[in-house]
N, CA, C and O of each residue as an XYZ file, in Angstrom:
548
protein
N       0.724     -0.736     -0.001
C       0.295      0.361      0.182
C       0.586      1.345     -0.389
O       1.411      1.016     -1.241
N       0.301      2.933     -0.457
C       1.289      3.606     -0.746
C       1.723      3.724      0.622
O       1.266      2.954      1.466
N       2.610      4.665      0.943
C       2.882      5.338      2.492
C       1.855      5.937      3.073
O       1.505      5.896      4.252
N       1.259      6.658      1.910
C       0.286      7.495      2.362
C      -0.295      7.221      3.213
O      -0.353      7.387      4.431
N      -1.053      6.457      1.955
C      -1.996      5.470      2.188
C      -2.453      4.882      3.879
O      -3.407      4.905      4.656
N      -1.329      4.475      3.798
C      -0.715      3.846      5.596
C      -1.023      4.907      6.617
O      -1.353      4.596      7.761
N      -0.952      5.774      6.342
C      -1.395      6.343      7.295
C      -2.825      7.284      7.725
O      -2.979      8.335      8.347
N      -3.679      6.399      7.104
C      -5.243      6.249      7.509
C      -5.554      5.754      8.628
O      -6.593      5.507      8.015
N      -5.714      5.345      9.679
C      -5.913      4.583     10.593
C      -7.249      5.021     11.333
O      -8.093      5.705     10.754
N      -7.323      4.801     12.001
C      -8.315      5.436     13.678
C      -9.021      6.724     12.656
O      -9.515      6.959     11.553
N      -8.493      7.531     14.450
C      -9.606      9.489     14.013
C      -8.357     10.022     12.855
O      -8.787     11.038     12.309
N      -7.276      9.739     12.440
C      -6.780     10.201     10.992
C      -8.087      9.594      9.402
O      -8.409     10.159      8.357
N      -8.449      8.312      9.981
C      -9.322      8.077      8.651
C     -10.826      9.244      8.803
O     -11.553      9.922      8.078
N     -10.654      8.916     10.156
C     -12.744      9.045     10.110
C     -12.401     10.781      9.889
O     -12.986     11.323      8.950
N     -11.532     11.568     10.687
C     -10.998     12.733      9.414
C     -11.017     13.599      7.958
O     -11.618     14.471      7.331
N      -9.934     12.704      7.927
C      -9.921     12.370      6.215
C     -11.228     12.156      4.811
O     -11.352     12.610      3.674
N     -12.239     10.942      5.946
C     -13.473     10.910      5.832
C     -14.478     12.112      5.820
O     -15.220     12.507      4.921
N     -14.322     12.465      6.798
C     -14.920     13.431      6.817
C     -15.053     14.724      5.862
O     -16.069     15.339      5.539
N     -14.050     14.887      5.603
C     -13.019     16.071      5.048
C     -13.958     15.872      3.127
O     -14.648     16.545      2.361
N     -13.363     14.560      3.214
C     -13.666     14.341      1.356
C     -15.364     13.822      1.249
O     -15.742     13.410      0.152
N     -16.234     13.853      2.268
C     -17.765     14.030      1.936
C     -18.054     15.459      1.949
O     -18.488     15.965      0.915
N     -17.819     16.366      3.263
C     -18.514     17.752      3.412
C     -17.646     18.209      3.205
O     -18.315     18.941      2.475
N     -16.000     18.828      3.018
C     -15.705     19.156      2.324
C     -16.130     20.229      1.042
O     -16.579     19.962     -0.072
N     -15.850     21.350      1.574
C     -14.889     22.206      2.489
C     -15.261     22.143      3.725
O     -16.484     22.278      3.741
N     -14.962     22.045      4.487
C     -15.535     21.961      6.106
C     -14.680     22.977      6.371
O     -13.952     23.548      5.560
N     -14.870     23.335      8.355
C     -13.706     24.382      8.698
C     -13.300     23.175     10.292
O     -13.613     22.009     10.530
N     -12.729     23.904     10.835
C     -12.248     23.274     12.079
C     -13.289     22.645     13.297
O     -13.476     21.622     13.956
N     -13.673     23.646     13.150
C     -14.244     23.303     14.589
C     -15.783     22.537     13.930
O     -16.573     22.412     14.866
N     -16.257     22.121     12.869
C     -17.244     21.386     12.837
C     -16.804     20.278     12.549
O     -17.487     19.345     12.971
N     -15.520     19.905     11.737
C     -14.702     19.048     12.220
C     -14.972     17.673     13.284
O     -15.435     16.533     13.329
N     -14.116     19.036     14.292
C     -14.707     18.740     15.997
C     -15.904     18.238     16.405
O     -15.983     17.089     16.841
N     -17.212     19.244     16.280
C     -18.264     19.178     16.775
C     -18.474     18.182     16.321
O     -18.114     17.359     17.163
N     -19.168     17.266     14.757
C     -19.568     16.197     13.618
C     -18.713     15.076     13.676
O     -18.934     14.152     12.893
N     -17.237     14.961     14.927
C     -16.552     13.764     14.790
C     -16.561     13.607     16.551
O     -15.873     12.697     17.013
N     -17.491     14.670     17.701
C     -16.880     14.518     19.000
C     -15.853     13.992     19.544
O     -15.609     12.987     20.213
N     -14.967     15.392     18.878
C     -13.588     14.708     19.679
C     -13.569     15.984     20.437
O     -14.317     16.960     20.462
N     -11.859     15.478     21.388
C     -11.929     16.371     22.388
C     -11.994     17.600     22.776
O     -12.654     18.255     23.583
N     -11.185     17.768     22.043
C     -10.836     19.662     21.575
C     -10.048     19.851     20.452
O      -9.122     19.135     20.071
N     -10.636     21.238     19.762
C     -10.035     21.781     18.382
C      -8.320     20.949     18.498
O      -8.123     20.172     17.563
N      -7.191     21.058     19.488
C      -6.225     20.278     19.265
C      -6.193     19.162     18.851
O      -5.117     19.161     18.254
N      -6.663     18.070     18.724
C      -6.472     17.163     18.397
C      -7.491     17.160     16.791
O      -7.080     16.603     15.773
N      -8.396     17.655     16.846
C      -8.901     18.133     15.191
C      -7.494     18.701     14.205
O      -7.017     17.993     13.318
N      -7.076     19.779     14.470
C      -6.319     20.289     14.743
C      -4.390     19.411     13.997
O      -3.756     19.514     12.947
N      -4.218     18.718     15.194
C      -2.863     17.284     14.655
C      -4.133     16.097     13.084
O      -3.939     15.798     11.906
N      -4.457     16.025     13.368
C      -5.026     14.764     12.678
C      -5.116     16.539     11.446
O      -3.976     16.955     11.235
N      -6.244     17.423     10.760
C      -5.928     18.086     10.040
C      -4.310     18.002      9.015
O      -3.906     17.512      7.960
N      -3.666     19.079     10.501
C      -1.857     19.117      9.998
C      -1.110     17.732      9.306
O      -0.176     17.698      8.505
N      -2.020     16.405     10.036
C      -1.111     15.062      9.921
C      -1.207     15.042      8.149
O      -0.244     14.914      7.393
N      -2.455     15.186      7.810
C      -3.530     14.949      6.618
C      -2.535     16.092      5.198
O      -2.043     15.773      4.115
N      -2.609     17.268      5.846
C      -2.505     18.351      4.983
C      -0.007     17.503      4.594
O       0.919     17.295      3.809
N      -0.419     17.474      5.675
C       1.574     17.042      5.560
C       1.576     15.720      4.522
O       2.526     15.635      3.744
N       0.695     14.847      4.497
C       0.713     13.670      3.058
C       0.181     14.560      2.077
O       0.208     14.012      0.975
N      -0.302     15.740      2.037
C      -0.839     16.032      0.093
C      -2.212     15.082      0.574
O      -2.055     14.066     -0.102
N      -3.186     14.931      1.204
C      -4.322     14.391      1.220
C      -5.708     15.220      1.231
O      -6.866     15.001      0.875
N      -5.284     15.855      1.582
C      -6.246     17.517      1.584
C      -4.599     18.839      2.013
O      -3.430     18.803      2.395
N      -5.788     19.913      1.543
C      -5.472     21.269      1.783
C      -6.457     21.854      2.388
O      -7.580     21.400      2.609
N      -5.755     23.502      2.821
C      -7.332     24.338      3.042
C      -7.029     25.404      2.490
O      -6.116     26.215      2.647
N      -7.810     25.333      1.883
C      -8.488     26.816      1.206
C      -9.431     28.030      1.985
O      -9.553     28.327      3.173
N      -9.905     28.465      0.994
C     -10.812     29.988      1.612
C     -11.869     29.931      2.209
O     -12.379     30.940      2.696
N     -12.619     28.268      2.321
C     -13.703     28.228      2.873
C     -13.964     26.394      3.753
O     -14.872     25.583      3.930
N     -12.458     26.562      4.068
C     -11.978     25.410      5.030
C     -11.544     24.198      4.179
O     -11.200     24.294      3.001
N     -11.581     23.308      4.725
C     -10.171     22.028      4.428
C     -11.192     21.836      3.329
O     -12.363     22.215      3.326
N     -10.360     21.009      2.160
C     -10.975     20.376      1.420
C      -9.577     19.059      0.652
O      -8.455     19.254      0.186
N     -10.880     17.059      0.980
C      -9.581     16.881      0.380
C      -9.037     16.392     -0.855
O      -9.933     16.448     -1.698
N      -8.041     15.965     -1.315
C      -7.576     15.319     -2.692
C      -8.260     14.826     -3.154
O      -7.980     13.721     -2.689
N      -9.582     14.530     -4.186
C     -10.092     12.939     -4.456
C      -9.759     12.637     -5.615
O     -10.522     12.059     -6.389
N      -7.874     13.186     -6.071
C      -8.068     11.921     -6.743
C      -7.096     11.087     -6.312
O      -6.686     10.225     -7.090
N      -6.749     11.157     -5.467
C      -5.539     10.000     -4.464
C      -6.686      8.861     -4.420
O      -6.421      7.997     -5.256
N      -8.227      8.503     -3.501
C      -9.103      8.140     -4.150
C     -10.356      7.899     -5.289
O     -11.275      7.080     -5.306
N     -10.038      8.790     -6.059
C     -10.531      8.311     -7.345
C      -9.807      7.605     -8.303
O     -10.281      7.465     -9.431
N      -8.858      7.200     -8.043
C      -7.670      5.973     -8.660
C      -7.583      4.600     -8.213
O      -7.006      3.693     -8.812
N      -8.126      4.530     -7.249
C      -7.885      3.431     -6.458
C      -9.085      2.791     -6.124
O     -10.124      3.250     -5.647
N      -8.623      1.120     -6.607
C      -9.639      0.437     -6.609
C      -9.482     -0.711     -4.460
O      -8.585     -1.505     -4.179
N     -10.221     -0.452     -3.869
C     -10.391     -1.002     -2.530
C     -11.409     -2.081     -2.584
O     -12.636     -1.996     -2.639
N     -10.337     -3.496     -2.545
C     -10.898     -4.827     -2.097
C     -10.811     -4.350     -0.814
O      -9.912     -3.680     -0.305
N     -12.286     -4.940     -0.133
C     -11.727     -5.123      1.790
C     -11.820     -4.575      2.355
O     -12.797     -3.999      2.833
N      -9.809     -4.523      2.676
C      -9.198     -3.464      3.622
C      -8.038     -2.931      3.103
O      -7.271     -2.084      3.560
N      -8.032     -3.602      2.010
C      -6.613     -3.658      0.877
C      -7.335     -2.406      0.014
O      -8.517     -2.481     -0.319
N      -6.305     -0.993     -0.382
C      -5.936      0.441     -1.171
C      -5.452     -0.491     -2.797
O      -4.678     -1.418     -2.556
N      -5.822     -0.330     -4.336
C      -4.748     -1.090     -4.887
C      -4.998     -0.269     -6.123
O      -5.967     -0.498     -6.846
N      -4.031      0.795     -6.395
C      -3.800      1.688     -7.192
C      -4.525      0.903     -8.968
O      -4.162     -0.132     -9.526
N      -5.650      1.954     -9.424
C      -7.070      1.332    -10.366
C      -5.481      0.609    -11.631
O      -5.462     -0.443    -12.269
N      -4.499      1.607    -11.551
C      -3.983      1.108    -13.601
C      -3.096     -0.343    -12.994
O      -2.360     -0.835    -13.850
N      -3.100     -1.022    -11.691
C      -2.382     -1.783    -11.295
C      -3.388     -3.203    -11.426
O      -2.962     -4.287    -11.826
N      -4.802     -2.943    -11.000
C      -5.946     -3.602    -11.361
C      -6.151     -3.529    -12.914
O      -6.897     -4.397    -13.367
N      -5.616     -2.640    -13.801
C      -5.879     -2.894    -15.485
C      -4.321     -3.968    -15.579
O      -4.431     -5.074    -16.110
N      -3.521     -3.702    -15.255
C      -2.384     -4.544    -15.568
C      -2.272     -6.255    -14.770
O      -1.426     -7.148    -14.752
N      -3.680     -6.039    -14.166
C      -3.242     -7.632    -13.963
C      -4.308     -8.054    -14.120
O      -4.732     -8.766    -13.209
N      -5.056     -7.853    -15.119
C      -6.133     -7.877    -16.260
C      -5.860     -8.263    -17.210
O      -6.344     -9.250    -17.762
N      -4.735     -7.318    -17.735
C      -4.019     -7.594    -18.785
C      -3.643     -8.645    -19.271
O      -3.746     -9.245    -20.341
N      -2.856     -8.864    -17.612
C      -1.514     -9.598    -17.748
C      -1.846    -11.103    -17.571
O      -1.111    -11.971    -18.043
N      -3.164    -11.433    -16.761
C      -4.601    -12.286    -17.196
C      -4.978    -12.683    -18.584
O      -5.062    -13.814    -19.062
N      -5.206    -11.406    -19.184
C      -5.546    -12.013    -20.539
C      -4.390    -12.376    -21.803
O      -4.669    -12.628    -22.975
N      -3.483    -12.338    -21.389
C      -2.433    -11.973    -21.884
C      -1.706    -13.753    -21.544
O      -1.397    -14.525    -22.451
N      -1.625    -13.941    -20.649
C      -1.002    -15.722    -20.323
C      -2.708    -16.826    -21.511
O      -2.867    -17.872    -22.139
N      -3.475    -15.612    -21.107
C      -4.824    -16.829    -21.911
C      -4.715    -17.098    -23.399
O      -4.799    -18.041    -24.186
N      -4.500    -15.869    -23.390
C      -3.888    -15.716    -25.242
C      -2.644    -17.087    -25.335
O      -2.797    -18.128    -25.973
N      -1.866    -16.842    -24.802
C      -0.493    -17.620    -25.104
C      -1.309    -18.935    -25.077
O      -1.601    -19.596    -26.073
N      -1.663    -19.245    -23.686
C      -2.508    -21.061    -23.804
C      -3.308    -21.306    -23.649
O      -3.355    -22.510    -23.399
N      -4.681    -20.595    -23.611
C      -5.541    -21.423    -23.594
C      -5.730    -21.138    -24.858
O      -5.717    -22.255    -25.375
N      -5.927    -20.235    -25.848
C      -6.859    -19.905    -26.831
C      -5.600    -19.604    -28.010
O      -5.801    -18.830    -28.946
N      -4.363    -20.287    -27.831
C      -3.526    -20.153    -28.934
C      -3.355    -21.544    -30.376
O      -2.878    -22.640    -30.671
N      -3.987    -20.651    -30.729
C      -4.156    -21.240    -32.563
C      -2.981    -22.193    -32.687
O      -2.116    -22.149    -31.812
N      -2.856    -23.156    -33.817
C      -2.079    -24.228    -33.981
C      -0.673    -22.971    -34.657
O       0.467    -23.095    -34.211
N      -0.859    -22.324    -35.277
C      -0.096    -21.495    -35.878
C      -0.324    -19.932    -35.470
O      -1.391    -19.363    -35.239
N       0.755    -19.507    -35.455
C       0.700    -18.389    -34.381
C       0.449    -16.819    -36.172
O       0.785    -15.635    -36.162
N      -0.020    -17.385    -36.979
C       0.559    -16.328    -38.150
C      -0.171    -16.136    -38.490
O      -0.220    -15.359    -39.444
N      -1.707    -16.923    -37.755
C      -3.485    -15.971    -38.060
C      -3.248    -14.536    -37.138
O      -2.711    -14.262    -36.065
N      -4.004    -13.764    -38.255
C      -3.507    -12.087    -38.034
C      -4.329    -11.721    -37.327
O      -4.018    -10.693    -36.725
N      -5.798    -12.320    -36.998
C      -5.892    -12.004    -35.746
C      -5.942    -12.369    -34.667
O      -6.525    -11.574    -33.930
N      -5.543    -13.352    -34.146
C      -4.221    -13.662    -33.158
C      -3.343    -13.188    -32.794
O      -3.063    -12.996    -31.611
N      -2.430    -12.763    -34.164
C      -0.998    -11.614    -33.717
C      -1.798    -10.129    -33.331
O      -1.256     -9.435    -32.471
N      -3.021     -9.658    -33.929
C      -3.229     -8.458    -33.465
C      -3.460     -8.811    -32.041
O      -2.714     -8.337    -31.184
N      -4.633     -9.766    -31.656
C      -4.740     -9.939    -30.091
C      -3.496     -9.268    -29.288
O      -3.370     -8.203    -28.683
N      -2.099    -11.045    -29.717
C      -1.095    -10.614    -28.657
C      -0.448     -9.442    -28.301
O      -0.117     -9.087    -27.169
N      -0.173     -8.427    -30.168
C       0.687     -6.993    -29.768
C      -0.775     -6.267    -29.319
O      -0.334     -5.700    -28.320
N      -1.607     -6.043    -29.338
C      -2.214     -4.976    -28.993
C      -2.521     -5.279    -27.376
O      -3.164     -4.340    -26.906
N      -2.269     -6.227    -26.486
C      -2.997     -6.551    -24.947
C      -1.040     -6.806    -24.473
O      -0.730     -6.581    -23.303
N      -0.002     -7.230    -25.413
C       1.119     -6.532    -24.903
C       1.420     -5.575    -24.554
O       1.537     -5.418    -23.339
N       1.682     -4.502    -25.443
C       1.195     -3.163    -25.827
C       0.253     -2.166    -24.547
O       0.530     -1.210    -23.823
N      -0.515     -2.710    -24.700
C      -1.855     -2.131    -23.264
C      -1.179     -2.146    -21.591
O      -1.178     -1.211    -20.791
N      -0.441     -4.013    -21.347
C      -0.181     -4.064    -20.203
C       1.569     -3.405    -20.510
O       2.340     -3.101    -19.600
N       1.846     -3.317    -21.823
C       3.040     -2.495    -21.256
C       2.620     -0.610    -20.885
O       3.355      0.328    -21.195
N       2.010     -0.558    -20.561
C       1.184      1.034    -20.457
C       0.459      1.057    -19.601
O       0.123      2.169    -19.195
N       0.082      0.246    -19.165
C      -0.550     -0.686    -17.847
C       0.167     -0.670    -16.877
O       0.020      0.213    -16.031
N       1.097     -1.612    -16.755
C       2.732     -0.932    -15.539
C       3.650      0.180    -16.053
O       4.784     -0.263    -15.867
N       3.728      1.177    -16.506
C       3.824      2.306    -16.170
C       3.208      2.689    -16.262
O       3.237      2.988    -17.456
N       2.223      3.137    -15.788
C       1.777      3.633    -15.132
C       1.275      3.417    -13.726
O       0.955      4.317    -12.951
N       1.240      1.943    -13.452
C       1.347      1.975    -12.584
C       2.013      1.641    -11.803
O       1.507      1.046    -10.851
N       3.452      1.862    -11.833
C       4.442      2.160    -10.995
C       4.729      3.882    -11.246
O       5.351      4.333    -10.285
N       4.421      4.940    -12.310
C       4.661      5.809    -12.025
C       3.078      6.637    -10.513
O       3.109      7.428     -9.571
N       2.241      5.963    -11.053
C       1.109      5.546     -9.670
C       2.079      5.714     -8.194
O       2.165      6.704     -7.468
N       2.626      4.622     -8.082
C       3.555      4.117     -6.509
C       4.806      4.880     -6.940
O       4.197      5.723     -7.598
N       5.658      5.116     -7.031
C       6.203      6.014     -6.985
C       5.819      7.167     -6.260
O       6.280      7.262     -5.123
N       4.646      8.580     -6.911
C       4.559      9.355     -6.612
C       3.462      9.306     -5.244
O       3.039     10.179     -4.485
N       3.231      7.745     -5.359
C       2.232      7.774     -3.868
C       3.078      7.940     -3.351
O       2.708      8.841     -2.598
N       5.222      7.541     -2.862
C       5.184      6.481     -2.101
C       6.520      8.127     -1.151
O       7.074      7.925     -0.070
């Protein structure tokens, strides 16, 4: 899991979810809606999320960086970059194409086209996955 997403646990996760859903939102509203003990507790979690670049402060309050979770797939408690999901699908397709769907001769034009298309798509998806992971680390 990307490093900045590992920090999203407990109260920090609750604060992020509230900002993500309700943003822009003010510090006092976060404290009141999550029933936090003091403004300093709210501020601690907000500063942590700002440091992780998951939220930012605007004129009307705090807003979430929506691109982080809009580019992720959640499977139970695991968060996976969407490009990794595409890569896994394309790799599986390529394996099926090379094993189960392989014709007697490799010179079939439609087979070669499929093979080249899936291989090229897989390369692009792997590149995007690595770029996404490097950005989040």
